[in-house]
N, CA and C of each residue as an Amber inpcrd file, in Angstrom:
protein
   474
  20.7160000  -3.1610000   2.9550000  20.2000000  -3.8280000   1.4000000
  20.0570000  -2.4430000   0.1050000  20.8460000  -1.6130000  -0.2480000
  20.5060000  -0.6520000  -1.2490000  20.7700000  -0.8840000  -2.7040000
  19.2760000  -0.4640000  -2.7760000  18.5480000  -0.6710000  -4.2010000
  19.3740000   0.1560000  -4.8560000  19.1240000   1.3900000  -4.6810000
  19.9180000   2.7020000  -5.4790000  21.1990000   3.3890000  -4.3760000
  21.6790000   4.0230000  -5.1270000  22.8550000   4.5970000  -4.6470000
  22.5910000   5.7220000  -4.2210000  22.8840000   6.7830000  -3.2780000
  22.1730000   8.3210000  -2.9730000  21.9700000   8.8550000  -4.1340000
  22.2100000   9.3350000  -5.5110000  21.9370000   9.7580000  -6.2220000
  20.7320000   9.4310000  -7.0810000  20.2470000   7.9030000  -6.9440000
  19.1690000   7.4290000  -7.5150000  18.2850000   7.2900000  -6.6060000
  18.1420000   7.4710000  -5.0230000  17.5920000   7.7070000  -4.3740000
  17.0280000   9.2150000  -5.0690000  17.9720000  10.2710000  -4.7200000
  17.0150000  11.9340000  -4.7990000  16.6880000  12.0660000  -6.0730000
  17.1580000  11.4380000  -7.4240000  16.2680000  11.1810000  -8.2710000
  14.5430000  10.6830000  -8.1890000  14.7920000   9.5540000  -7.6110000
  12.9440000   9.1310000  -7.2320000  12.6850000  10.0320000  -6.2940000
  13.1720000  10.6100000  -5.6000000  12.4720000  11.4140000  -4.6220000
  11.8800000  12.6520000  -5.0660000  12.6080000  13.4070000  -5.9020000
  12.4480000  14.3310000  -6.4750000  11.3550000  14.5060000  -7.6140000
  11.3640000  13.0740000  -8.3660000  10.2360000  12.9540000  -9.0600000
   8.9430000  12.7580000  -8.5340000   8.8410000  12.1300000  -7.3670000
   7.5900000  11.8780000  -6.3750000   7.4590000  13.0130000  -5.8870000
   8.3100000  14.1130000  -5.4470000   7.4890000  15.1240000  -4.6670000
   7.2270000  16.2530000  -6.0160000   7.6520000  15.7010000  -7.3030000
   7.0180000  16.1860000  -8.7940000   5.5780000  16.0070000  -8.9020000
   5.4240000  15.0730000  -8.7450000   4.0090000  14.5000000  -9.1150000
   2.9880000  14.2490000  -7.9830000   3.3820000  14.5020000  -6.4310000
   2.4690000  14.9070000  -5.4560000   1.9190000  16.3990000  -5.3900000
   3.1570000  17.4600000  -6.1950000   3.1680000  18.8080000  -5.9390000
   2.0060000  19.1630000  -7.6990000   2.3650000  18.2320000  -8.3460000
   2.0820000  18.9770000  -9.8060000   0.3300000  18.4700000  -9.7200000
   0.7130000  17.2960000 -10.1630000  -0.3220000  16.2030000 -10.4500000
  -1.0770000  15.9060000  -9.4080000  -1.0500000  15.5840000  -8.4530000
  -1.6060000  15.4070000  -7.3140000  -1.9900000  14.0080000  -6.9560000
  -2.5580000  13.1790000  -6.6380000  -2.8820000  12.0050000  -6.3590000
  -4.6840000  11.7290000  -6.0190000  -5.1840000  10.9300000  -6.7710000
  -6.7000000  11.0870000  -6.6650000  -6.6290000  10.3300000  -5.2600000
  -7.8400000  10.5450000  -4.1640000  -8.1370000  10.4010000  -2.6970000
  -9.3460000  10.0370000  -2.4680000  -9.7900000   8.8360000  -2.4670000
 -11.6930000   8.7700000  -2.6270000 -11.9900000   8.8100000  -1.0590000
 -11.2730000   8.7800000   0.2520000 -11.6700000   8.9360000   1.0300000
 -12.1750000  10.2070000   1.8400000 -12.8250000  10.9210000   2.0950000
 -13.2400000  12.1840000   2.8920000 -12.5110000  12.4850000   4.0150000
 -12.3680000  11.6030000   4.6420000 -11.5770000  11.6140000   6.0920000
 -10.1030000  11.8390000   5.9170000  -9.3460000  11.2810000   4.8510000
  -8.0860000  10.8730000   4.4310000  -8.0180000  12.3610000   3.9180000
  -8.7710000  13.2740000   3.0150000  -8.8980000  14.6570000   2.1490000
  -9.3110000  15.2920000   3.4930000  -9.5290000  15.2080000   4.3550000
  -9.4820000  16.3330000   5.3240000  -7.9900000  15.8640000   6.1390000
  -7.9500000  14.9140000   6.3490000  -6.5010000  15.1600000   7.3860000
  -4.9070000  16.0150000   6.2710000  -5.3000000  15.6420000   4.8420000
  -4.2860000  16.5280000   3.8590000  -5.0830000  17.4310000   3.8370000
  -5.9340000  17.9800000   3.7070000  -6.4400000  19.4410000   3.8770000
  -6.1170000  20.4120000   4.8500000  -5.9020000  19.3880000   6.3440000
  -5.7820000  20.2020000   7.8400000  -4.1740000  20.4800000   7.8480000
  -3.2300000  19.4280000   7.3160000  -2.0170000  19.7540000   7.0330000
  -1.3310000  20.7370000   6.0260000  -1.9970000  21.6460000   5.3170000
  -2.1580000  22.2220000   3.8800000  -1.8700000  21.7170000   2.8540000
  -2.5750000  20.7670000   2.1770000  -2.6610000  20.1580000   0.9580000
  -3.5170000  20.9400000   0.6670000  -3.8050000  21.0430000  -0.6030000
  -4.8750000  21.4320000  -1.8180000  -5.8370000  20.4100000  -2.3660000
  -6.9040000  20.5940000  -2.3910000  -7.6470000  19.5390000  -2.6190000
  -8.7770000  20.2150000  -3.6480000  -8.5620000  19.4330000  -5.0550000
  -9.7460000  20.2980000  -6.3440000  -9.8040000  18.6980000  -7.2560000
  -9.8620000  19.1730000  -8.1650000 -10.2680000  18.4440000  -9.1470000
 -11.5670000  17.9920000  -9.2960000 -11.6930000  17.1550000 -10.4550000
 -13.7100000  16.6470000 -10.3860000 -14.1700000  16.0510000  -9.0020000
 -14.9960000  16.5560000  -8.7390000 -15.3730000  16.1500000  -7.4610000
 -14.4490000  16.4990000  -6.3640000 -13.6360000  16.8130000  -6.2720000
 -12.7360000  17.6830000  -5.3580000 -12.6590000  16.4930000  -4.3720000
 -11.8670000  15.2630000  -5.2510000 -10.9990000  13.7470000  -4.8980000
  -9.0760000  14.3420000  -5.3750000  -8.9520000  15.0280000  -5.7050000
  -7.0860000  15.2660000  -5.9640000  -6.6630000  16.0270000  -5.1470000
  -5.6720000  15.5620000  -4.5360000  -5.0470000  16.1070000  -3.4260000
  -3.6770000  16.0650000  -3.8410000  -3.1330000  17.7210000  -4.0010000
  -2.2440000  18.1100000  -3.9380000  -0.8920000  18.4030000  -3.1380000
   0.1730000  17.7050000  -2.9840000   0.6960000  17.9820000  -1.5190000
   1.8180000  18.6230000  -1.7850000   2.4970000  19.8280000  -1.4470000
   3.6100000  20.8040000  -1.1640000   4.6490000  20.2240000  -0.4800000
   5.7610000  20.0020000  -0.7450000   7.5300000  19.6470000  -0.9700000
   7.1690000  19.5350000   0.6200000   7.0170000  20.8020000   1.1840000
   7.1080000  21.2470000   2.8620000   6.0030000  20.5690000   3.1340000
   5.1970000  20.0110000   3.2830000   4.5510000  19.1280000   3.4670000
   5.2300000  17.8610000   3.6910000   5.7670000  17.1240000   2.7100000
   6.6810000  15.8490000   2.4910000   7.7010000  15.8520000   3.7640000
   8.1870000  17.0030000   3.3230000   9.8720000  17.1890000   4.0870000
   9.4540000  17.0630000   5.3570000   8.4850000  18.2480000   5.6530000
   8.0270000  17.8860000   7.4620000   7.6270000  16.7670000   7.9380000
   6.9240000  15.8560000   6.7650000   6.2780000  14.5850000   7.3490000
   7.6880000  13.4420000   7.5530000   8.3090000  13.7560000   6.5020000
   9.3710000  12.4750000   6.6120000  10.5830000  13.1350000   7.9390000
  10.5280000  14.4610000   7.7370000  11.3190000  14.1640000   9.3970000
  11.0640000  13.9990000  10.9090000   9.1820000  14.3060000  10.4320000
   8.7440000  13.6720000  11.8950000   8.5880000  11.9230000  11.8800000
   8.5350000  11.5000000  10.8970000   8.8060000   9.9370000  11.0690000
   9.7600000   9.2890000  11.7410000  10.1530000   8.2300000  12.1890000
  10.5870000   7.6420000  12.7320000  11.5370000   6.7210000  11.7800000
  12.6720000   6.5570000  12.3740000  13.7500000   5.8080000  10.8840000
  13.3780000   4.2120000  10.8490000  12.6120000   3.8210000  12.3340000
  12.4400000   2.9760000  12.4710000  11.4030000   2.4290000  13.5490000
  10.6950000   1.4010000  13.6550000   9.4850000   1.0840000  14.3340000
   9.0500000  -0.4680000  14.5260000   8.3800000  -1.0700000  15.4050000
   7.8170000  -2.6420000  15.5540000   6.8800000  -2.1280000  14.7960000
   6.6370000  -3.5350000  14.0880000   5.0660000  -3.1990000  13.5280000
   4.4930000  -4.6440000  14.5720000   3.6440000  -4.2460000  15.8830000
   3.1980000  -5.3260000  16.2980000   2.2870000  -6.6250000  15.9650000
   2.5770000  -7.7770000  15.6880000   1.6010000  -8.9610000  15.6800000
   1.3550000  -9.7790000  16.7950000  -0.0640000 -10.1550000  16.7590000
  -0.8380000 -10.6570000  17.5650000   0.0820000 -11.8260000  18.3550000
   0.9240000 -12.6130000  17.5170000   2.2420000 -13.3440000  18.2490000
   3.5770000 -12.7420000  18.4170000   3.7360000 -12.0530000  19.6630000
   4.5750000 -11.3440000  19.6600000   5.8240000 -11.7550000  18.7200000
   6.2750000 -13.0080000  18.6750000   7.4430000 -13.5590000  18.1260000
   7.7510000 -12.7550000  16.9070000   6.0100000 -13.1160000  16.2790000
   6.2250000 -12.4000000  14.9790000   6.3510000 -10.9370000  14.7050000
   6.1790000  -9.9830000  15.7580000   6.6290000  -9.2030000  15.4760000
   7.5680000  -8.6130000  14.5300000   7.4260000  -7.5720000  13.5680000
   8.8040000  -7.1010000  12.8870000   9.5430000  -5.8830000  13.0770000
  10.7500000  -5.5130000  13.1370000  11.6440000  -4.1130000  13.4600000
  11.1440000  -3.4690000  11.9190000  10.7300000  -2.7770000  11.0310000
  10.5540000  -2.1110000  10.1980000  11.4220000  -1.1960000  10.2390000
  12.7410000  -1.0750000   9.1860000  13.3490000   0.1270000   8.9840000
  14.5680000   0.2320000   9.4740000  15.3440000   1.4200000   9.6260000
  16.8550000   0.9740000   9.8240000  17.3520000   0.0120000   9.1330000
  18.0060000  -1.2910000   9.7990000  18.8730000  -1.4930000   8.5950000
  18.1280000  -3.5240000   8.5170000  16.9920000  -2.8580000   9.2080000
  16.5470000  -4.5200000   8.9330000  15.8510000  -5.0020000   7.5600000
  15.4850000  -6.0450000   7.1100000  14.5430000  -6.0590000   5.8240000
  13.6310000  -6.7450000   6.2360000  12.6550000  -6.6910000   5.7880000
  11.3880000  -7.7430000   5.3840000  10.6110000  -7.9120000   4.2810000
  10.1160000  -9.0410000   4.0620000  10.0730000  -9.1420000   2.6070000
   8.6290000  -9.3750000   2.7770000   7.3700000  -9.1250000   2.1000000
   5.8010000  -8.9350000   1.5680000   5.8660000  -9.4450000   0.3960000
   3.8520000  -9.5170000   0.1900000   3.8820000  -9.5440000  -0.3960000
   2.9700000  -8.3150000  -1.2860000   2.9130000  -8.6230000  -2.5870000
   2.5290000  -7.2690000  -3.6190000   0.7090000  -7.6690000  -2.7170000
   0.3820000  -6.3440000  -3.2360000  -1.0690000  -5.9980000  -2.6440000
  -2.1530000  -5.3500000  -3.9240000  -3.1630000  -6.5960000  -4.0200000
  -4.1230000  -5.6210000  -4.9900000  -4.0840000  -6.1530000  -6.2890000
  -3.0630000  -6.4790000  -6.9690000  -3.3140000  -6.7880000  -8.2280000
  -4.4920000  -7.5470000  -8.6990000  -5.3640000  -7.0970000  -9.9340000
  -6.6450000  -7.6120000 -10.2150000  -6.0910000  -8.7630000 -11.2800000
  -4.6450000  -8.9530000 -11.6260000  -4.1880000 -10.0950000 -12.6300000
  -3.1150000 -10.9870000 -11.8960000  -3.1690000 -12.4120000 -12.1880000
  -2.2470000 -13.3580000 -12.2490000  -1.6900000 -13.8180000 -13.3630000
  -0.8770000 -14.6280000 -12.9580000   0.0870000 -15.4690000 -14.2350000
   0.3140000 -16.5020000 -14.2030000   0.8550000 -18.0000000 -14.2690000
   1.0700000 -18.7530000 -14.1390000   1.2940000 -19.6710000 -15.4440000
   2.0650000 -20.7930000 -15.3560000   2.9310000 -21.4130000 -16.6740000
   1.6330000 -22.2890000 -17.3750000   0.7790000 -22.5280000 -16.7550000
  -0.4920000 -23.4280000 -17.3330000  -1.1790000 -22.4490000 -17.4880000
  -2.0030000 -21.5310000 -16.8640000  -3.1520000 -20.7650000 -17.9240000
  -2.6040000 -19.4470000 -18.1170000  -1.8820000 -19.0150000 -18.2330000
  -1.0740000 -18.0190000 -18.6640000  -1.6890000 -16.7980000 -17.5240000
  -1.7710000 -15.1220000 -18.2980000  -2.0640000 -14.2720000 -17.5480000
  -3.8920000 -14.2110000 -17.4960000  -4.2010000 -14.0030000 -16.5070000
  -5.7230000 -13.9580000 -16.7110000  -6.4260000 -13.0220000 -15.0180000
  -7.6390000 -12.8150000 -15.3340000  -8.4420000 -11.8330000 -13.7850000
  -8.0860000 -12.8530000 -12.7560000  -7.6980000 -12.3220000 -11.5080000
  -7.4980000 -12.9830000 -10.3000000  -8.4140000 -13.5270000  -9.6200000
  -8.7630000 -14.6900000  -9.2580000 -10.1400000 -14.8680000  -8.1050000
  -9.8800000 -14.7690000  -6.5940000 -10.5750000 -15.6980000  -5.9950000
 -10.8120000 -15.9120000  -4.8900000  -9.8810000 -17.2700000  -4.3280000
 -10.0410000 -18.2840000  -5.2470000  -9.1760000 -19.5200000  -5.4930000
  -7.5890000 -19.0410000  -5.6600000  -7.4290000 -18.2950000  -6.2760000
  -5.8900000 -17.3600000  -6.3720000  -5.4700000 -16.4770000  -4.9430000
  -6.4090000 -15.8240000  -4.4790000  -5.8310000 -15.4310000  -3.5000000
  -5.5660000 -16.1040000  -2.2180000  -6.6580000 -17.5650000  -2.0940000
  -6.2820000 -18.1770000  -0.9980000  -5.2330000 -18.9700000  -1.0960000
  -4.8040000 -19.5420000  -2.6050000  -3.2910000 -19.8260000  -3.0060000
  -2.1800000 -19.1190000  -2.6120000  -2.0890000 -17.9440000  -2.3340000
  -1.0130000 -17.0390000  -2.6490000  -1.1010000 -16.9430000  -0.8680000
  -2.0040000 -16.5370000  -0.6110000  -1.8770000 -17.1300000   1.2070000
  -1.3930000 -18.2530000   1.7760000  -1.7160000 -19.3040000   1.1430000
  -1.5840000 -20.8610000   1.3210000   0.3600000 -21.0390000   1.5240000
   0.4780000 -20.2260000  -0.0710000   2.3970000 -19.9790000  -0.0080000
   2.7950000 -19.1940000   0.8070000   2.4460000 -17.8660000   1.1240000
   3.2400000 -16.9820000   1.7410000   3.4320000 -17.4960000   3.4950000
   2.4230000 -18.5150000   3.8490000   2.6380000 -19.2100000   5.1900000
   3.3730000 -20.1020000   4.7480000   3.9190000 -21.0240000   3.9810000
   4.4060000 -21.9920000   3.5720000   6.0810000 -21.5440000   3.6900000
   5.9980000 -20.3470000   2.6920000   7.6200000 -20.2900000   2.7050000
   8.1310000 -19.4520000   4.2530000   9.4060000 -19.8160000   4.9230000
   9.7670000 -19.2300000   5.8510000  10.2530000 -17.6890000   5.4630000
  10.4280000 -17.1810000   4.3030000  10.5700000 -16.0940000   3.4740000
   9.9030000 -14.7750000   3.3270000   8.6650000 -15.1500000   3.2130000
   7.7010000 -14.0050000   3.2920000   7.4560000 -13.8600000   5.3600000
   8.1430000 -12.2120000   5.3740000   7.2740000 -11.8920000   7.0230000
   5.8820000 -10.9580000   7.1780000   5.3200000 -10.4360000   6.1860000
   4.1190000 -10.2700000   5.8820000   3.3270000 -10.0660000   4.9690000
   2.3290000 -10.3240000   5.3060000   1.2800000 -10.5970000   3.9650000
   0.6130000  -9.0860000   4.4650000   0.1860000  -8.1330000   3.1550000
  -0.6640000  -7.3160000   3.3170000  -2.0500000  -7.0270000   3.1020000
  -2.7540000  -6.5700000   2.3250000  -4.0620000  -6.5570000   2.5130000
  -4.8230000  -7.5970000   1.6000000  -4.2730000  -7.3380000   0.5710000
  -5.0510000  -8.2700000  -0.4650000  -4.2720000  -8.9300000  -1.4920000
  -3.4330000  -9.6980000  -1.5950000  -2.5270000 -10.4080000  -2.5780000
  -2.6340000 -10.7690000  -3.5290000  -4.0530000 -11.0290000  -3.7600000
  -4.5590000 -10.5860000  -5.4540000  -6.1060000 -10.6840000  -5.1100000
  -6.6810000  -9.3950000  -6.1130000  -8.0530000  -9.0480000  -6.2960000
  -9.0840000  -9.9180000  -6.5470000  -9.8010000 -10.7690000  -5.6500000
 -10.9070000 -11.5450000  -6.1480000 -11.7840000 -11.0400000  -7.3060000
 -11.4260000 -10.9690000  -8.0590000 -12.3710000 -10.0150000  -9.0410000
 -13.9940000 -10.8330000  -9.5120000 -14.1290000 -11.5880000  -9.4390000
 -15.6540000 -12.5900000  -9.2670000 -16.3900000 -11.7190000  -8.0590000
 -15.8620000 -10.7770000  -6.8230000 -16.3760000 -10.5870000  -6.0730000
 -17.0210000  -9.3710000  -6.2400000 -17.9290000  -8.7310000  -5.5180000
 -18.1480000  -7.4670000  -5.7540000 -16.9730000  -5.9670000  -5.1420000
 -17.1310000  -4.9740000  -6.4440000 -15.9700000  -4.1640000  -6.1430000
 -16.0470000  -3.7850000  -4.6090000 -17.2810000  -3.2830000  -4.0210000
 -17.5860000  -2.7390000  -2.4740000 -16.7640000  -3.4390000  -1.3750000
 -16.9130000  -4.5880000  -1.4500000 -16.0070000  -5.1990000  -0.3610000
 -14.4530000  -5.7480000  -0.6900000 -14.0180000  -5.1880000  -1.5770000
 -12.5350000  -5.4930000  -1.9280000 -12.1400000  -3.7840000  -1.3550000
 -12.5880000  -3.3210000  -1.5180000 -12.0160000  -1.7610000  -1.4430000
 -11.9430000  -1.3510000   0.3220000 -11.2330000  -0.1780000   0.4950000
 -10.9080000  -0.0080000   1.9170000 -12.2380000   0.6680000   2.1760000
 -12.6440000   0.7070000   3.5380000 -13.8020000   1.6550000   4.0910000
 -13.1580000   2.5140000   4.9720000 -13.7800000   3.6130000   4.7040000
 -13.4580000   4.8980000   5.3140000 -13.8720000   4.8480000   6.6930000
 -13.8690000   4.2240000   7.4050000 -14.0840000   3.8980000   8.8380000
 -13.3010000   2.9490000   9.7850000 -12.2020000   2.8950000   8.9070000
 -10.9950000   2.1110000   8.8800000 -11.1180000   0.6250000   9.7450000
 -13.0540000  -0.0930000   9.4870000 -13.1680000  -0.9200000   9.7750000
 -12.3530000  -1.8080000   8.1370000 -12.1090000  -3.2970000   8.5340000
 -11.5230000  -3.6570000   6.8030000 -12.8010000  -4.6130000   6.6030000
 -13.2130000  -4.4150000   5.2700000 -14.4120000  -4.8810000   4.3390000
 -13.9840000  -6.6650000   4.8910000 -15.0610000  -7.4990000   5.1670000
 -15.3800000  -8.8580000   5.1850000 -16.3700000  -9.0070000   4.0040000
 -15.2560000 -10.2940000   3.2490000 -15.2330000 -11.2860000   2.0900000
 -16.5920000 -12.0170000   2.1670000 -17.8680000 -12.1150000   1.7550000
 -18.7570000 -13.2120000   1.6810000 -18.5750000 -14.4250000   1.4550000
 -18.2430000 -15.5730000   2.4210000 -18.7270000 -16.9040000   1.7230000
 -18.4300000 -17.5210000   0.6650000 -17.9070000 -18.3170000  -0.1470000
 -18.1300000 -18.6190000  -1.2030000 -19.0370000 -19.8160000  -1.0160000
């Protein structure tokens, strides 16, 4: 499934490289910033959290990435082939707002999160559920963020 032709892909790629080189990305994880710095990226900005990545670093990373890989599930029958001619559908991750016909747009909460998970399990067209299908805004921000040590944050029971 091709969403863009070759020219469209080249345009998006070039724009992405320009953003990474000139503007950079704000990266809060010190461990991740160290990895980028070790690869040759420039670290700066307020509080040294902005990472600017040159196109040479990006091109080398893209050249070293496999065209296809297996995302291994706990149940081997649910493992996914990513890349190549494979297509996998997943849910969006981390939106602070949700919308429905009855209540309109509003801040998302844990009930919305749980309902999205139920829907994802119900429909056989969803192959993968990411980190956070909705941000439960009533929870403190600290358990909703990624941790630097690689462990997943634990939500407190309601």
